[in-house]
C-alpha positions in Angstrom: 24.3 -5.9 0.9 21.4 -4.8 -1.2 20.0 -8.3 -1.2 17.5 -9.2 1.5 14.3 -11.1 2.2 10.7 -9.9 2.3 8.0 -11.6 4.4 4.7 -10.9 2.8 1.0 -11.2 3.0 -0.7 -12.2 -0.4 -4.4 -11.4 -1.3 -6.5 -12.6 -4.1 -10.1 -11.6 -4.8 -12.1 -12.6 -7.8 -15.3 -10.4 -8.2 -17.0 -12.0 -11.2 -18.7 -14.1 -12.5 -18.5 -15.9 -9.1 -16.9 -14.4 -5.9 -13.8 -16.1 -4.5 -11.1 -14.8 -2.2 -8.3 -16.0 -0.1 -5.1 -14.6 1.8 -1.9 -16.4 2.3 1.6 -15.5 3.6 4.9 -16.2 2.1 8.5 -14.9 1.8 10.5 -13.9 -1.3 14.2 -13.3 -2.1 15.2 -9.9 -3.2 18.5 -10.3 -5.1 20.9 -7.8 -6.4 22.2 -9.7 -9.5 25.7 -8.4 -8.9 25.8 -10.0 -5.4 24.9 -13.5 -6.3 28.4 -15.2 -6.0 28.9 -13.2 -2.8 25.7 -14.6 -1.3 26.6 -18.1 -2.4 29.9 -17.9 -0.7 28.6 -16.4 2.6 25.4 -18.5 3.3 25.0 -22.2 3.9 21.4 -22.5 2.8 21.7 -20.5 -0.5 23.8 -21.3 -3.5 23.7 -20.5 -7.3 26.0 -23.4 -8.7 25.5 -26.3 -6.3 22.2 -27.9 -5.0 21.1 -26.3 -1.7 17.9 -25.8 0.3 17.6 -22.6 -1.7 19.2 -22.4 -5.2 19.1 -19.6 -7.6 19.4 -20.5 -11.4 19.4 -17.6 -13.8 17.9 -19.9 -16.4 14.6 -19.8 -14.5 14.1 -16.3 -15.7 13.8 -14.2 -18.7 14.7 -16.4 -21.6 14.9 -13.6 -24.1 18.0 -15.0 -25.7 20.3 -17.9 -25.6 23.4 -16.1 -24.4 24.3 -13.4 -21.9 23.9 -13.2 -18.2 20.5 -12.6 -16.4 21.5 -9.0 -15.8 22.3 -8.5 -19.5 18.9 -10.1 -20.6 17.1 -8.0 -18.0 18.8 -4.7 -19.3 17.9 -5.8 -22.9 14.2 -6.3 -21.8 14.2 -2.8 -20.1 15.6 -1.3 -23.3 13.0 -3.0 -25.5 10.3 -1.6 -23.1 11.6 2.0 -23.9 14.0 2.7 -20.9 16.9 4.6 -22.3 18.6 5.9 -19.1 21.8 4.3 -17.9 21.3 1.1 -15.8 23.8 0.3 -13.1 22.1 -2.4 -11.1 19.3 -5.0 -11.6 17.5 -6.5 -8.7 15.0 -9.3 -8.7 12.1 -10.2 -6.3 11.1 -13.8 -6.7 11.1 -17.3 -5.3 14.1 -19.3 -5.8 14.4 -23.2 -6.2 13.5 -25.0 -2.9 14.9 -28.5 -2.8 15.2 -28.1 -6.7 11.7 -26.9 -7.4 10.5 -23.3 -8.3 7.3 -21.7 -9.7 6.9 -18.0 -9.8 3.4 -16.7 -10.7 5.1 -13.2 -10.7 8.6 -12.1 -10.4 9.7 -8.3 -10.4 12.8 -7.0 -11.9 13.9 -3.4 -10.8 16.4 -1.2 -12.7 18.6 1.4 -10.9 20.8 4.1 -12.2 24.4 4.9 -11.0 22.9 7.2 -8.4 20.9 4.4 -6.9 17.5 5.8 -8.2 15.0 3.2 -9.3 14.0 3.7 -12.9 11.2 1.2 -13.3 10.1 -2.4 -13.0 9.4 -5.4 -15.1 6.8 -8.0 -14.1 7.6 -11.5 -15.3 4.4 -13.4 -15.2 4.5 -17.2 -15.4 1.8 -19.7 -16.0 1.5 -23.4 -15.0 2.5 -24.4 -18.6 5.9 -22.7 -17.8 5.3 -20.0 -20.3 6.3 -16.4 -19.4 5.5 -12.9 -20.4 7.2 -9.6 -19.6 5.0 -6.6 -18.6 6.8 -3.4 -18.3 5.9 -0.9 -15.5 7.8 2.4 -16.2 5.2 5.0 -15.5 6.3 6.8 -12.3 3.7 8.0 -9.6 3.9 11.7 -9.0 4.6 10.5 -5.4 7.9 8.6 -6.2 7.4 6.5 -3.0 4.4 4.9 -4.6 6.7 3.5 -7.3 5.5 2.6 -10.9 2.3 1.6 -12.6 1.3 0.4 -16.1 -2.0 -0.8 -17.9 -1.8 -3.2 -20.7 -3.9 -5.8 -22.6 -3.1 -9.3 -21.1 -2.8 -11.4 -24.2 -1.4 -14.2 -22.1 -3.0 -17.3 -20.7 -2.6 -17.0 -17.0 -5.8 -19.0 -15.9 -8.4 -21.0 -17.5 -10.8 -18.8 -15.6 -9.7 -15.5 -17.3 -10.2 -14.2 -20.7 -7.0 -13.3 -22.6 -8.2 -9.8 -23.8 -8.8 -8.3 -20.3 -6.6 -5.4 -19.1 -3.9 -5.9 -16.5 -3.2 -3.0 -14.2 0.1 -3.2 -12.4 1.4 -1.1 -9.5 4.7 -1.7 -7.5 6.5 0.2 -4.9 10.2 0.9 -4.9 11.7 -1.9 -2.6 12.8 -0.4 0.7 11.8 -1.2 4.3 8.6 -2.6 2.9 7.4 -3.6 -0.6 4.0 -3.5 -2.2 2.6 -4.9 -5.5 -0.9 -4.9 -7.0 -2.2 -6.7 -10.1 -5.8 -6.2 -11.1 -7.7 -7.6 -14.2 -10.4 -5.6 -15.9 -12.9 -6.1 -18.6 -13.7 -2.7 -19.8 -14.6 -0.7 -16.7 -15.4 -3.8 -14.7 -12.9 -5.1 -12.2 -12.8 -8.9 -12.6 -9.9 -9.7 -10.2 -7.8 -7.9 -7.6 -4.5 -9.4 -6.3 -1.2 -8.4 -4.8 1.1 -8.6 -1.8 2.8 -6.4 0.6 5.6 -7.1 3.2 8.4 -6.1 5.4 12.2 -6.3 4.8 14.2 -8.9 6.5 18.0 -9.1 6.5 19.2 -12.1 4.5 21.0 -14.5 6.8 21.0 -18.3 7.5 19.3 -17.7 10.8 16.4 -15.7 9.1 16.2 -18.4 6.3 15.9 -21.1 9.0 13.1 -19.2 10.8 11.2 -18.7 7.4 11.8 -22.2 6.4 10.1 -23.5 9.5 7.2 -21.0 9.2 6.8 -21.6 5.4 8.2 -25.1 4.6 8.6 -26.0 0.9 7.3 -22.5 0.0 7.5 -23.1 -3.8 5.8 -26.5 -3.6 3.1 -24.7 -1.6 2.5 -22.2 -4.2 1.8 -24.7 -7.0 -0.4 -26.8 -4.6 -2.5 -23.8 -3.6 -2.9 -22.7 -7.3 -4.4 -26.0 -8.1 -6.6 -26.1 -5.0 -8.1 -22.8 -5.7 -8.5 -23.8 -9.4 -10.6 -26.8 -8.2 -12.6 -24.5 -5.9 -13.5 -22.3 -9.0 -14.4 -25.3 -11.0 -16.8 -26.6 -8.2 -18.3 -23.0 -8.3 -18.9 -23.6 -12.0 -16.9 -20.6 -13.1 -16.6 -20.8 -16.9 -13.5 -22.3 -18.4 -11.4 -20.8 -21.3 -9.1 -23.4 -22.9 -5.7 -22.5 -23.9 -5.8 -24.1 -27.4 -9.0 -22.2 -28.3 -7.4 -18.8 -28.8 -3.8 -19.2 -29.8 -4.0 -16.0 -31.8 -4.5 -13.9 -28.6 -1.4 -15.3 -26.9 1.2 -12.8 -27.9 4.9 -12.1 -27.1 5.1 -15.4 -25.0 8.5 -16.5 -23.8 9.0 -20.3 -23.6 5.9 -21.0 -25.7 4.6 -24.6 -25.4 4.6 -26.7 -28.6 1.1 -25.8 -29.9 1.9 -22.1 -29.5 5.3 -22.6 -31.2 3.7 -24.3 -34.2 1.0 -21.5 -34.4 3.9 -18.8 -34.3 5.8 -20.7 -37.0 2.8 -21.2 -39.3 1.8 -17.6 -39.0 5.3 -16.2 -39.2 4.8 -14.6 -35.6 8.0 -13.6 -33.8 7.5 -14.3 -30.0 
């Protein structure tokens, strides 16, 4: 199987206007989208159609169009990002539903050609309003083992403590025995925030899932709880707030926009 698990260490460091940093550990599923039914048939703790401790739903990702499989939607997104090479496989690094609940601050799609070479990555960033935005990373490092990178204006409401016009810089390795991802936010030449994760590959099995479940119980619930906990800490540190409704015009190419943003898009004839 190409599918596996990655046990990772996460870091997050805010540098300005007030310093705040934390580290945490978690695990991710790395799923070859062609293997989903095989995985559901093979493992007791994982399913795609029936409720299970860990359940994958394609509808949780990349709502680019109402029809088509997740693999087809991902290929379409890679094409829209400018990737024209033949795509054979799509793999996804993400959390899946844990006891029915999922939240992914970031999910990574990887495209592979028929020879098995990784062609690039798409970062799917999600906010707590359940909105999403796709950020391509198709620029290849000279050292191919370092993977891909990109730099783009955010124009997406990720946090009430971040401005929408900052630059996102992504870097992600090609998944192998280990995986690495960095995301930093910049205001001009000033680094506002650094974050990312790195981890080691673990074979996907019921035994390993049981072990990781005991070590990281209710992992997706933990993710949401920690986001709100650290948001409270930043509020107590009096970090300035940026309300979502104040700058709708800077929120562009948002998938699943919430109602006020949908109305803004409709009134201004903006295509998400």
